[in-house]
C-alpha positions in Angstrom: 96.2 100.4 58.7 97.7 102.2 61.7 96.7 101.3 65.2 97.5 103.6 68.1 98.2 101.4 71.1 97.1 102.6 74.5 100.0 101.0 76.4 102.7 101.1 73.7 105.2 103.6 74.9 105.1 107.3 75.6 101.6 108.8 74.9 102.8 112.4 75.3 105.5 114.2 73.4 108.8 114.7 75.3 108.8 118.4 74.5 108.2 120.5 77.6 108.7 117.6 80.0 111.2 119.5 82.1 108.8 122.5 82.4 106.0 120.3 83.6 108.3 118.6 86.1 109.4 121.9 87.5 105.7 123.0 87.7 104.8 119.9 89.5 107.6 120.3 92.0 106.6 123.9 92.6 103.0 122.9 93.2 104.1 120.3 95.7 106.3 122.9 97.5 103.3 125.4 97.6 101.1 122.6 99.0 103.7 121.7 101.7 104.1 125.4 102.7 100.3 125.9 102.9 100.0 122.7 105.1 102.7 123.8 107.5 101.5 127.3 107.7 98.0 126.0 108.6 99.6 123.6 111.2 101.5 126.4 112.8 98.4 128.7 112.8 96.3 125.9 114.4 99.0 125.2 117.0 99.0 128.9 117.9 95.3 129.0 118.2 95.2 125.9 120.4 98.0 127.2 122.6 96.2 130.5 123.1 92.9 128.7 124.0 94.6 126.4 126.5 96.6 129.1 128.1 93.5 131.1 128.9 94.2 133.9 126.4 91.7 135.3 124.0 91.8 136.3 120.4 
């Protein structure tokens, strides 16, 4: 009788592993870009508000 162990090695096949790694890295890059774009936008808004300028 065959038993599939939960912690016995690789649960996923290794085919497509490189593609998923690239997709994960691309997702992290997109998240980083979105974060910094939001930080720059918020900084500009705060700078305009503190310098007395309006929208």
